[in-house]
N, C-alpha and C positions, 0 to 999 in steps of 0.2 A: 182879850180877842188871844186866845189861845194858840201857836202854829207850833203844826208836829213835822220834822224834819227825820229826815233817816238814819242819816248819823251825826256825829257831833261836831265835825269838818262841816259839813254846809249846813247847820242851826246856826255857826256864829258867822260865817260869811251870809247867812238871809238878817243876821239880826247883826249885824254891819251896815250893811244895804238900806236897812230902815230906819238904821238912828245910830251914825257911828260914833254915836257916845254912848251908845249898850254897855249894861253892867251886869256880868256873871256873878250868879247865885251860887251855892248849893244849899238845896233842898232835900236833909236826907242823904246825905251823898250824891244827888241827883244834881248834874248842870242843869243848872236855867238860865237863858240867856234876858235880860230885860231890859225896854225902851218905849220909847213914843213912833212910833208911825200913823201919819192923819190925824194929832192930837188922838191918839186911841192908843191905851198904854197896852201892849204885847210882853207875851213871854213864850219863846220862843223855846223846847224841848225835842231835844236828839233823843228817837229809840235805836236801839243797836241791832239792824236791821229787822229781821222776822223774831216778834217776839212770842208771836203766838205760833205752835201748834200742834199737828193733829198725834192722836192718841186716842186706842182703842181698851176698852178695858180685858176684853178678850183674850189674857192673858196665858191660857194650854196652846201649846205650840200645833195638837194635835186639829184644833179649829180651825176649820177654814173655809171659803174664802168668811174674808173679816168687814165686815158690812157696818158695824157702828161706831164707828168714830164720832170723834166731837173733837173743837178748840179747844186747846188749853195752854197757861200760857209757858212756857220753856222753864222750864225748871231749873233757874238760877236764882239765890241770893239776891243779886244785885236787880233782877228782875222784877222780883217781888214789891222791892222799894220805888224803883222807875215806874210803875205802874201804879202805885199806890200816890205818888205824886203827879202822873197825868189825870186819873182820877181824884183828885183835890182842885186842879186847877181845868177838871171840865167843869165839875161845879161851879164854878167863883166866873170862867168866862160866858159871856151871851152866843159868842161866837167860836167855831172854831177851822183852821186854818191845817187841811192836807197839805204836807209840801212837801211829800217823798219825793222818791224819783219817778217822773210821768211814764211807765212804763204801767203792764201787770203786774210784778213784783209788789212796786213801788206804791201802786191803787193797794193792794189788797196786804200788806204791812199800815197801810192809814187808814182804810176802814176797819181791820180788827180789831186795833186801839179805840175807834171811835166806837163799832160796835158796840166791844165789851166791857164799855166805860160808862156809859147811861150817856153816850155825844150826838146820838140820832136827837136827842129829846132838845137839841140847841140848833142855831145855823151852822149847818156845813158849806165849807166852799173847799172848791180843790184851786191852788196855786199851779202853773203850769211853764218851766222854761227846762233850757237846754243846757243852758251857760250859766253856772255860780256867779258871772262878771256884775255888780254892782246895778250897771245900767240893765240887762235885762232882769235881776230882780226886784227892780223898781217897775218896773213897765209889770211885768205876772202882777202885783199884787196891787199894781192899781188896774187891770181888768181879770178879776178872780173867773172864775168859773160856776155858775151855779150847780148842780146835778141834780134829776129826779130819779133818773138811773145811774144805778156806779155799776157799767157793764163790764169794766178792764177789769172790778174787782170779779165780779162774778167770774169772767172767765178765769179769772186762777186761783181762787178757791175752789171753785168746779175741777178745774188742771188738780192740787192740791190734792183735793178727795181721791181722782180717780190713779193717781201715780202714789198714794197709798193705799188705796187696797188692794192695786195688782201687784203693788210692790212685796207688804205682808203679806199678801194670801201666794203668790206665784214663790217665795222665798219658804214657806211652810210646806205649800208642798214638794217642796225639791227638798226639804231635810228631812218632811215623811217619807217618802220614798225611798231615801237610801234607810231612813232606821227601821224600815218593816222589812225590809229586802234583805238586810245585812245585821241589821242589832248594833251600828255603830251611826252613832251622832257627831253629824257633820257641820258646821256654823257653813250656811250656805245662803245667796242672796243672789237675785236679781230685780229688775223693772221693767215696767211699758217698752221704753225706748229704750235703755240698756240692752235686752234682748235680740233685734229685731238687729241693734251695731252687733254685738255681737258673734252672733248667726254669722253674717255681712262679712267678719274677717276669719268665722271657719270654713264657709263658702271659699275662700280664696284661698286660705292654706290647704285646705283639701286640693283646688284646683293645681296647687303650684307643686303641692307634695305626687299630685299624680301624673303630671303634665309627662310629657314623653317630646323630648325635644327631635325635629326633623333639620334635616341638612342641605342648607343653601349656598349658594357662593355670588358670594359682593362681587361686584362688576364694574368696574372701575377704568377711566383712559384718560391718557393724555392726548392733548388734543394741540395743532401748530396751524395758526393762519396769519401769515403776515410777519412770520419771524418773531408772534404772541405767542405763548406756551398756557395752555390753561386747562383744568380737568373738566372733565367730563365723566355723567353718572352713569351707567346703561340699566338694564332690567336685573334683579336675580337672576340667575341661573337655577335648573331644575338639576340637568343629570347631567355628568360627567362630557357627553356628546356636544351638548351644549356650550362648556366648557373649550373645550376642545378649537370650536368653530371661531369663539370669542377672540381666545391665543392666536389668530393667525388673520387678526387683524391687525397687527401690526403691521407699519410700512405702508398701509392702506393708504386711502384715500376714500375717505365720505364726504357725504354732499351736504349738504345747507338746505334743512326743507322746511325751516320756521324762523325768523329771527322780529326779536322787538322788544323795545325800550319807550319809556314812560319816565315820568314822575312820579314817586309816590309820594304822596301828602298821609301821615302819620298823627293823627289826631291825639294831644296830650291823655291819660289815663284818666277815667273818671275817678271823684270825690273817693274819699272811702268809706264804705260800712265797714261793721264789725269784722262780719267774715272776711270781706276781699284784706283788709288791714291784718288781721288773726295768717291769712294764709301769707300773704307778702315778706311778717315779722320772720317769720315760719321760716320760710324761700332764705332768707336776705339773712337771715341773724341766727338760725335756730331756738327760736325761742317757743317753747310753748304755747300753743290756743289758751289755755286758759293766767299761764304765766302773762302773755300779751294782753289780754283782759280783766286780771287785776291791774298791770303798772297803767292799762286805759284809766282804768277806775279813780286812781290815784291820781291824776294829772285833770283828771274833772272836779278830781272835790278839793284840787289849787285854783284852781279855773284858768288851769292852760288850755284848756280843750273844751268841745263840745259832748252833750252825752255822748256815752259809745256804743250802747246797746239799739241801737240802730240796723234796720234794713235799708236805709234810702243811700243814696249815688246823688243829689241833688242839693243844690246850694239857693235857700233862698233869695230874694234882695234884701229880705228886711234885716241880712245879718248884717249887713253896711261892711261890704265885702273892700272898698276903700280904707275905710279905716283903720283894718288889721293890715289890709297888705300896707301903709304907711307905717305899723306899730313893727311887726315883721321886717320893714328896710332896717332895723338897729342892728340886724343879728345877719340879714340872708341877700346881701347886695341883689341877686337877683329879682327880689321884690318889688324894684322899681325899674323892673324892665318888662314888665307886664307886657301883653298885644291888644287882648281882648277885656271890652268890657263888662263880657259874663264869663263867670265860668261856662266848660261843658262838662255836660253831666251824662248821666249815664239814664237807663231807661226805671230803676229797680226807687221806688217811695215806700215814704212810713208815715203813718198821717199821724204819729206821734212826736219823730224829731227827724230834723236835718241829717244829711249827710258829716259825718264825723271833721271839724275845721280848728285853728286853732283859732284863740280868742283876740289874741295880740297880745297878751301879757305874756315876761317874758321870768323866767327864773335860771338859777347855775342847776343844771340838771347831771348826770352824769350816769355811767354804765346801761342799762335797758331803755331805762326812762328815758335815756336822753336820744338813743336811737328812737326808741316809739315817737317821742315828738318830734325828731327831725322827719321822719317820714312825713309821719300825720302836717308837719309846716310845708315841707317839699310837694306831698303834693295836693296839699291846698294852692301853693301858688301857682304850682305848673300848669294845675286847669285851667290858668288867666294865660299860657304864653302862647305862642305861633307855634305851628305843627311844627313836627321835623319832617326834611324831603330829603327826599332820599332816588336817585337815578337807577331807574332798575333796567336790565337786561336779559334776554332770554335767550337761549339760540336752542335748536335742535338737529339733531344729522344725524344721517339715516347712512349705515355701513353694512354692505352683504346682511341686509334682513335687519341689523340691528339698531335702533334705537337710543341713540346717546345724547344727554342732556347735558345743558349749563345755564347756572345761576350767576347773573353777577349784581354786587350794587355797591355803592358811593354812596357817602353820605356828602349831602351838599348845603345842608342846616340843618344844625344839630337842636335849636328850637326850644321844644323842653327838656329836649336831656341836660341840659344844662342846666336847670337846676332838676329834675330828678333823673339822677346821671345811672339809674336802678337797671334800664332795659340795655342789652346789647341787640346793638345793630353790627351783624358780622359782613365788611367787608369786604369784598373779590370782585378783582378784576378778568373782564374777558374782553375782545378785541371788539368791536361791530361787524359784522359779517351780511353779507348780500346773497337772498336767494338761489340758487344755483353753486353756490362758492364752492370750492372744494377744501374740503380739510385736512390735514395729515395727522393721522395714528400716531405719533409716536413713539406707546407704549400701552401695555394691554398689565393691566395687576388684578387678577382673578386671587379670590381671598375667599375659601371653605370657611363655614361657620353654620351657628345651627339658630334655629325658631328657642325665643325665650319665651320660657314660661309667663304668665300675668305678674307684674312687678307686687309689692308686698303694700298695703296701707303703708302710710307715716299720719301721725296728729295731722297735719294738716289735710291730708286728700281726702282720709276720711271723715273730717268735718266737710269736707266738699260732697263727700258721696251725703254725708245724714240731710243736709242742704237742700241736693236736689232730689233728696224722696220725700222730703217733706216733714224728717220726724224731729223733734224735739225742737226747740224754739234757738233764736240768735241770742240767748240770754244761756241757754242749758244745754248747747251742743257740749262742748268745750271740755263743762265741770266733767258729763257723763261719759268722755273717752277718758276724762284722769281717774272717773269711781272706776274703771274697768283696769285700768292699772291695779289703784290702788289694792282692789280685790283679790288680786294675783291671775284675775285670767287674759289679759297677755301682756307683753314686754318687750324694750325696744326700741329704736325714733323708726325702724320698717319693722312694724310691726308684728310680731311670731302670737300666735296664740300659745296658750301655755298647755299643760294639762288639763288640767282643771279647767281651766278654760272653755278646749274642748270638749271636755264630757258634760259640760253644763251647756254649752251648744249644742250639743246632739242630742242631749236628753230633747229641749226645746223643738230642736229643729222637729227632732220624733212627732212631737207630742201637736203641735202645731197652737199650739196653747196664744200663743204670739208669733206675730207674721206682723214684714214690714206693709201688708197691707188695712191690717187692724190697726195698727200705730196712726199711720198715716191719715187713717176714718178717720181715729178720736181726734187729730189735730184740727182736721176741718172741723170739726164738731164744738170744737174749742175755739178755732176763731170764729164759727158762726154766734157763738155766745158772745162775743167783744164785740160784733156788731150789731148785736141783736136781731139777730134771726132765727134765734134758738133758745129754747130756753133750760137754764141747767138743771131743775130736777129735771127734766126728762131726756137730757145726758148721762145722766145719774140713773138713772133709771135702763137707761138702755144701757149701760155701761154695766152696770153691776150683773145685770141678767144674762149678755154675753160671758161674761166671765163665770158664774154660776154654770149653765152649758158647760160651755170646756171643760171645766174642773174634773165635770162628772164622766168625761167623754175619758178625761188623763189619769183618774183615780183608780186604782187598784186594777191594773188589766196588768194580762201576763206578757205584755209584751213591755211594758212599761217595766215588769220586777223586772224580766230579765235582763232588760237595760241597764237598769239603775244596778245591777249584780256587777255586769260588766264593762260598765266606764267610771260610775259615779265612786260607788262606792272604793275600789280601786285607784281609780283614776287613770287609769290604762286599761286597752286592750291585751290579748294576747301578748305577751313574750317573743321571739323566737332567737334567743340571742341576744350574746352580746353584741355589742357598735363593736369592727373593728378601724374604725375610721377613727374613734376618741378611748378606746377602751375600756368608757366606764359606765353607759350609760345600755337600755335595753333595748331592740329592736323590735317595735308594739305595732303592731298589726291595726292600719286603722281603715274606716273604710268612707269615701265622700257620702256626703248628700248622693251626688247620682250614679255612686252604687260602687266604684270605682275603689280596690283596694291595694294598698301600697303599704308600708314599713315606714316605720320610722323611730331614729332615734329618740330617747327621752331626754338626751342631753346636749348633744350637737344638731341634732335636726336634718342628721345624713341621712337620706331615704330612695327607697326602692321601689317601682313598682309593681305587682303582680298582679297573676289571671287574676279576671270579676268572676268566673264561672270553678266551682270546683271545691271539695272538700282538701285542706292546708295545715297538712303537719310537719313539723320538726325531722330531719333527716338525722339529726342528735350528731351532726356532723358540718366539720368547715371547707370550705371549695380548697383545692392544695393550687391554685392560679391565685387568688384573691384575700382568701381568708373569711371568706363573709358564710354567715350559716347554709346549709344550706337546705332546703326546701323540699317535700310531698306534694304531690297531689297523684293518687293515686298510685302505679308505678313508674312515674313519669319524675326523676331528681333532680332542681334544677338549682343554677345560681340564679341567686333573683339582681346581683348587681348589674348594673346596666353596662359599668365601663369594667368586667370582666373581660381577660383573654378568649374564654371559655363558658358561656353563657348558658348552656345546655349540656349537663352529664345524664347520661341515661345510667341506669342501672346503680350508680354511683356506690 
């Protein structure tokens, strides 16, 4: 019996689970683990992730779309040896077990190895497991799955085909437009999912840079009832007249128009799926989503946690809750204080794997590995804990037409916060009150402030946006964000788009070749393949025809030539002079997707809004008040700096 594992650590654990006396052989430098399982000779060979990749023989960069592609072994000396060894053992085996990770990528890895090495002439079965513990591996091999249809492999292979032909074709379009328009050769790339994600960052950047803040006043007051002082919050004030009226409340009395108090029961947070854990690790520790996934995979291969690439927030009874809690009790005393027989669960499910949970196996861990494991363990224990109980109060006071409000909170039972102390409940004391009771307004504080533009994305919030909009998969989203960083399209934890990223996003935003709607539709089609609702050939044909038609519209139009000259080749738009803030960058003219114009420094990012209409030109001089370059629109000369003491200068 030949068993194909995805990685070496997994292969060793499988061999040990099936035969603790297994032996390790080296066949032409390839590790092969051998032993006996139910009196049958077994050979466990680890792959090295994807050892087959897609390739095209269409080398000329000017030729696209590229549709003629095929699966070939990864160009690597070790892979050649590995495949020769696998082929030898396939010939000698009567049965083959694919024991790669039980998901789309794992199934694709195993399927390709079997398909391209004559394996489907033999009996082929599938092992399904969510942890690499001895107990679960034994159970998995005692209940191997037969396969008539390899739907997960169909979905995975189709995804690889579509991503490859879209990625290579769109990247060639991009590079050819630059070369044809300017004669320059730039190495640029984009993908089917990366494109809409980059365009979303571009749209957010445009919103931020063209945003004009609006003033308002925050209104707070100090109330006093029966000697107890407490803070009241009023509505935001929109005019100076409202401010003056509000200030006059000081020393007056308001009446209680509503009072309520109650005990709030807060259930434990749901067990982790991959996305929830990535967001929590970033929020608490600043660990990037792709880093947390890498750590989770290491913990899984060490048999410390269950398989991490899951959407589920559910923990089935088959995992033996009590045994795991008992083992965790050696490190977490709180595991002995649980009050629920079954965990609190969320609505999300995954047909392949449960939520991420600790196996109960313990190892000494440090650094980020310890932090991630600790999160998983504490979240698991907390799901069996009693609710947090909070005494809540709410008062509404009416004074001279203003409604003032106060909320109070006091934790009376910490519940699951004892084991998962990563959520904050702000306690605040306010008095009990009766309707009609008078409250003295001891003080009034009115603070001028300004509305703020939308927040920049972080890797965590961008991951959430991708998940909400159903593009990419739980396994690929973090890597897509990482790729945008590596290509130099975005930078910083509060994500800013670079000039290169701006140019690429604007090009594809204009062309409409890659859109959120198109990407979401393809994701749904790939999901349909996985569940037997669509055929790979149909989806591939539909995707290819759509790509061909959209490329016809995009190629060689005058609009695209002009856009390429203006943005991609130079990397920027028109410069209106040096930035007075940093003194290094140029103030570049940008246009948002909504048509709003603004200046932005190419180095420090300082920005200023511009009129939406009319031809703009540099006035060839700087503002005498603030030093910003002056701009002309017809006979009107003005300073674009919104904070300039004189924002409009006529005929300067």
